[in-house]
N, C-alpha and C positions, 0 to 999 in steps of 0.2 A: 438677549432673546429668551433667556431662561432655558429650561431643559426641553429641547425640541425633539430629542431622540426617544425611540421606543425603549421600554423596559427590556424587550427581547434582546436588543443589540448591546445594551450597556455593560453586561457582564461577560460577553464573549471575548476570549483572549485573542490577541493578534497571533498571526503565524510566526512563531519564534524563528523558524528556519528561514522564512522569507526575509526577516529583519537581519539575520546573521549573513545571508548571502549579499546583502548590501555592503557589509563590511569587508567582503572578500573579493571585490571587483578588481583590486590590485593584483595584477598578473604575477607578481612576485610571491603572493601567498599561495601555498599549496593547500587546497581545500578538500577535506574529507567530509564537508558539512552537507552538501546537497544530496538528495536522493535521485540523482539524474543518471539516465543511461549514458553510455559512452558514445559521443557524437561521431566518432570515427567508424562506428559500426552501423550507422544509419544507412539504409539502402537508397541512397540519393539518386543514382542513375536509374534504378528500377522504378522508383516512385515517379521520377520525371517522365520516363517512358510510358508508364501506366496512365499518367495524366494526359499526355499528348494523345494517346490512343483513345482515351475516353472522350475527349473533346472532338476528335475527328469522327468518331462513330456515333456519338450521342448529342453533340452540339448543345443547342439551347435547352433541351429537356433537363439537363443536369443542373440548370440554374434556377429552377422553379421551386416553390414550396413543396414540402413532402408530408408524409404522415407522421403523427406523433410517436407511434410505436417504433419507427425506424424503417429503413429500406428493407423490403422483404428478402432480397437476395443476400444481404449481409446477415440478417437474422438466420437464414437457412444455412449459411456457411458456419456460423457460430454453433448452431445446433449439431451439424455434422461433425464439427471439431470435438465437441463434448463426447460424441459417440466414439470417435477414433482414439482420443487420448485418455478418456476416463471411463469409457463404456457406460456413459450416462444417456438415458433417453430423455432428451429435452425437446419439446415441440417449439418451433419458431414463434408460435403465438404467445409463448410464455417468456419471450425475450423482449426486453425494452432497451433500445439504444439510448445511451445517455451522453451528456457532455462531460466525459471522463467519469471515473468511478466516484470522484468527489461529489458530483451531482447526484449519483445514485444514493450516497449517504444522506444528502439533503432531502431527496424525495422520500426516503424511508422515514426521516424525521418528521416531515410534513404529514405523512400518511399515518404514522403510528403514535406520535408523541404529543401528549398534552403537558402543560406546565406541571411539574412535580412528578411526572412519570419516571420510573426507575429503570436504569440500564446497567447491565454488567459489561464492563470493559476490561481488557487485559491490563496488567500492570507489570512492566511498562507497556503502554499502549500507543497506537498510532495517533499522533496529534491531530491529523486531519479529521479523524472521527470525533475526537474530543471537541474540536472546534465546531464541527457540523452539528452535533447533537446539543452543544451548549446553547445554540441559538434558540432551542425550544425549552430552555430553562429546565433541563433534565437533572435528576438526582443520580449521580454515578455511584456504582459499587465496584471499585477496582478489585480484581482477583489476580493474584500473582501468577506469572508464568516462569517456568524454569526450563532446563534443557530437555525435559520430557514432554512439556506442554503446559496446559492450564492446571492450576491446583484444583483438583476435582472436589476435595473436601471443602475448600472455601467456596467453590461454585455451588455445591449442594447447600451450604449454609445460606448463601445469598438467595438462592431460589426458595428455600424453606421459610426464611425470615421476611421476605419482601415479595411484592407483586412485580415481577420483572417483566417488562414489555419486550426488551431486546437484549440479546447477548451478542456483542460484536467480537468477532475473532478473525485473526489472520493466521491460519494453521500451518501455512507453508512459508518458511523463511521470513518469519514475522518482522515487521517494521515496528520497533527499532532493533530488536535483539538478534534477529537472524535465526532464531530457533524454530524448529518444526515440531508439531505435536506428533508423538508416536502413535502407531496404530491402536495400541491399547488405550492410550489417553483419549484418542478421538472417540472410541467406542464407549468409554466411560462417560465422557461429556455428553455424547448423544443420548445415552441412556437416562441421564439426569433431565434432559430437555423433553424427551418423548412423553407424550400424554399431557403436557402443559400447554398453556396459551402463549408461552414465550416464543418469540421469533429469533432464530439463530442466524445471524448474518455471517456468511462465509465469504470473506473478502480474499481474493486470490490473484493479485496482480503479478506475483513472482513465481507461481507454480511451475511454469514452463522453463524456468531458469535453473533447473537442477543440474549440477555438474558432479555430484557424488550420490551414491545410494540409489534407491528405487522409489518410485512414486507411491503414495499412500491413498487410502480411501477418502472420498469426499463425504462431508456431513450430509450432502444431498442424497447420497446413497443410503444413509442410515436413518435419517429422519426427514424425508422429503417434504412432508406437510408443514414442518416447522422451519425449513431452511430457505433462505433467500441467498442466492449467489451473486457476487459481483465479479466482473472481469474487465479487462482493459487491454487495448492495443498499445498503450504508452510504452511498455517495457519490451515488447517484442517487435514493434514496427517503429513508431516515433511518437513522442508525447505531444507534439504541437498540434496534432489533429484533434486532441481532446475527445477521443471517442472511446467510450466504455460501454458496459451493458449490465443489466439486471436480469436475473432469472427468478421467477416467482410463480406460484400456482395461480389459477384463474381469478379467484376471489381477490387476491392481493393485487394482481396485475391490473385489474379494472380500476382500482383506486390509485395505483401508481401512475397510470396513464392520465387520469384527471389531474394529479399533482404536476405531472410533466407539462400538460397543456397550460396550466396556470403559470409555469415557470418560463418556458421559452418556445412553446408550440412544438418544436422538434429540434433535434440535434443537427448540426451542420450537415446538410444533405450532400453538398459537393464533396466534403471530406469523407463521408460514408461511401460514396461511389468510387472515389479514388482508392481508398483502402481496399475495397472489394476487387477493383480491377487489378491492383497490385497482387492481391492474394491469388487471383485467377491466373495471372501471368507468371508467377514465380513459385518456387518451392519454399514454403514458409519453414518447413522442418530443417532444410539446409541452412537457412538464415539463422534460425534459433540455435542450431548446433554451433554456428560461428560465434554467437554471443556467449553461449555456455563455455566454450573453450577459452575465450578471452577472459571472462569473469573468473573462471576457475584458476587461471594463472595469476590474475591480479589478487584474488583471495589468498592464494598460496604465498605470494610475495609479501602481503601484509602480515600474515601470521608468522612467517619466517622472520620478518623485520621486527615484529613485536617481541618474539622470543629472544632476539639478539639485543634489542635496544631498551626495552622497558624493564623497570625493576621487577624482581621475582615476585613481589607481593601482589602485583596487578593480575587480575583474573580476566579472561576473555572467552567469548563463545567461538565455536568453530563451525560456522554454517556450512551446510551441504549444497547451498544454492542461494539465489537472491542477490542482494546488493549490499548488505550491512553485516557488521559484527558489533558486539556490545562489550564495553569495558567496564569493569568494576574496580574502583580504586580502593586501596586499603584504608581502614579507619573511617574517619568522618571528613576526609578531604573533599571539599565541594568542587565539583567539576567546573563550575562557573569561574572559580578562582584560577583553575588551571587554564581555562579558555582565555581569560584576560591576559595571562602571561604568554600563552602560546601564540596568540595573534601577533604579539610583539616580536616573536621569533619566526613569523611568516608561515604559520601553519594553523589551520582552523578545523573544528569539528563541531558537533552539536552536543552541548551539555545535556544531561538527562532530564533536567527540570520539566520541560514542556511535555514529556511523555508520561507524567504523573498528574493526577487530578488534585491531590491535596498535600503534595510534598514539595518542599523547596530546599535548595542547597544540597541536592543529592550527590552521592559519590559515584555516579555512573555517567557514561557518555556513549554516543553513537559514532561509529566510523563508517564511511562509505568507501568501498573499494572499486566500484564499477566505473567511475568517471576518470580515474587517474591511471596512467601506465605504470608498469612494474618499477622502473627506475625511479620515477617521481615518488611512488609510494615509499620506497626505501629511504629517500631523502627526507620526506615529510615525517615518517615514523621516527627517524633518527632525531629530528628537531624536537618532536613531541616527547620522545624518550628522555632527551636532555632536560627538558622542563620538568618532567616527572621526577627525575633523579634529584633535582634541586629541591623539590617540594615534599618528597616523601622521606 
């Protein structure tokens, strides 16, 4: 039939993590690969009760079409939450409910990016953003991140040398590295963006999952006219609802709503109503504290096991929240080679390659600690440590 596919889709990478997860369906494999919440912490009974109450009180009304912007009550709850947790004044009209934050990235791509437009992305960076923006045949400019945040000298260079449409960042417990931008680093990065036409995307799916230290300022507080915020209920309630949101100023929101209408008319209305009913009926802060406590213990178990089982030459981050930590192997040992051997020892992780735009056979890898209990973490890290000792 010849080439029937669009140029747009031809160069877009597959989701490396989704492919890896297919390899780890074997229950004997201990997987640190997925970026998944711990299913044992899902509020199953509470969501079930909220659903029953919602159907009893609202019946057929919750099965109808809804508005593209999202259910007003849920947008009002999100706006109030920003005020409570971050002291941000966000109007509900500036909130768009999306089908997960991944759709938010796609809508931003549709709204802002023409073929060849230039985007700054963190290195290593979130592969979901790399995949979403690749659809629009974007030119990426990776800027390194370290334990303090984004490399502001490299960011300044990229902004000076190129016409940057978007700067995508995950400043709190970054995926994949687990690092957070320091307050000083945030202010420096915001200062570089201020006064430019560049849009700073502040993706914050993990911000509420802090189990050490104190919260830091939002880019939205520093450069509100340049900042678009992304949020999600996937990490604090449950991912299967696929409910996230965007926050943007009026001019941008108008275009995002048009893009949303062209995509799916509106996000799952029943899911929005169930989420809101759950939030009304329960103390979300109590639930989040339960998650924080569990993840903090699992993070500690992983770091302790790494210290005991990995070769001394291996370096790793020590995140204060979120779901991931980042491993750097010594020398030029490709993490993919380690992965291939580790799977044979019944332990899996994500090699660093998909988190980079123009690099292959990197010596870095991501470990997830949120989805596995402490005892299993210790067993899995021991297996991985044995592999590393053989290869280093």
